[in-house]
N, C-alpha and C positions, 0 to 999 in steps of 0.2 A: 783743718778739711771738715766738713760738713762728714756727720754720720746720723744719717738716719736711724731714728729709734725703733723699732716694731710695736706693734701696739695695736693688738687686733680690735678694741675696742672701740676706736675712732679708726673711720675707715678713712675723714677726708686728714688723715696725718699729711697726706702721700700731697694732696692740694694746697694747705704750709705750707709746705718743705717748695717747695718748688715756686709759692710764690712768690716767702720770704728771699728765697733766690734774686726771680730778678729783680726782689726789694733796695738790696745793695749796693749805697750809694761813697759806704767807705768800706775797706780790706779788712775793714780794723775790727768788726761789726763780727764779722765768722769769727774771730777764733772767742770772739764770748756772749756766741749765745748760749744757750743751756740744751744740747742735746735733745734736751722729751721734751721743751715746750717752742724751739727752738725763739727763746727770749732774749736781751740781754738779762745778766746772771739776775736775780732776786737774793737773796743771799745762801753765797755759792758752798757749798760741801765736796770737801775734794773724801771718795775713795779709798784703800787700800794701794787699787792698780793707779792711782793719780789720775782717771777721767775725776770732773767735776758735773756736777748739776745744782740746779735751784733746791732746795733746802727744800719745800713744799712738792718737787716735782719730784721728788724724791719720794718722799717718806706716805705721797700718791701713789706714783711706780709701785710701791715695795708693800702698801696695805689690799689685805691678802693671801699674802704672798709667804709659803712654810719657807723657806730659803731666800734668803735675800742676801742679791744679788747687785750685779751693774748691771745700769738696762746698754750698754753700749759692749763691753766682752761678755759679758755675764759670770765674770770674776766674783766667788762667795766676796762677800765685804761683809768683815773682821765683826768691827761696830757699826749695833744697830744707834748707835746716835756719831755721824760725821760730823769731823773739825770745818772748821769755817774754815774757808779755806782768803784768808785773805789777803792778799795780795787780787788776788782775780775781784772779793770785792769791791776792796774800794777804784783799780781801775776798772770796773765798769762801771762802779758811783764816775766816776771823770770821765768816762765817757760820756755815761746819763744832759750830766754837765754842757759838756759839751756841743751835745747836742740840743737842749734847751728847756732837755727834763727831767723832772725834779728826783732824785732816788728815790729810791722807799726807805723809808723811817726805819729801824733800826729796832729790833726783837729781840724780847729774850730770849739766850736758849733756850729755855729753859719750861718760858712756858707761853711763846708768840705772841706774845702783849707786848701791847705799841713801851720805851725805854721811856719811863715819864720824870725819874725823882732821875736826884744824885744821890749818894749813902758818903752824906763825909768820909765816916769814919774810915769809911773801905775805899772811898776814889773810886768810887765804879759808875755806872749807869744801873737802874733795877726796873722792875716793870714794878706797882702794884701790887702783887697778887707775892715780886720777895720784900717786902714793906713789910708786907704782918709777919714778915718765914719768922722757923728761928733762929737765924741765921745772924737778921741786924736788929733783934731785939734793944730799944733801947737804941739807938743806933737816931746819926742828924738826916737831915733829907732835907733837898731844894727843891723845885720845878729845876729840869732838863737845864731848861733854853736859863734862867736867872745862873745856874753854876758854872754857865760855860761863857759867859758875863764877867762873869766873875774870877772864872780862873784867864778868859780868855788873855797872852803872852805868859803863864806860867809851861816853861815847855815841858815842867815837870810833869803836869795832868794831859796836860790837853793828848796822850792815844786814849785815858779816862773815859775822854767826852766824844771819841773819832768813830765810838762805838762797837769796838772791840770789849767786849768781854766776857772774864770766864764763869767758869760752871762755878754757878754763888749755891 
């Protein structure tokens, strides 16, 4: 069910919320929307209280706040960098594809940069900053699109290209 997040800095929040409610054509969309921005989740993360938010929305919400708490239930967050909600991410991307919208490009969880390369040594996508990091010194890389074509049909490698990244 929709939960309106009160935002003292954005008086149009209620108007956006009502507008979104009136335009729903698919009941599934309601469950795939971030309670902060009311759009389909982009790079969703999950808090210890089990509420999920777009990563960027949560970081913006927390900016300048002393206590990092859930925007919905106000429970104190146990983590500064909550983990990706992979199931919700996959559902949201599938939903966007079915609506004819392109899902957002995958971003590095450490640097928020586009994942442009694939590390052949670690078998995972990386950004340009990660490529130059100590962890990937002397590693071999391919452009991510080229690596995807090379690995297409190799089931053990498909998870690595699906946008799942571990902390580098």
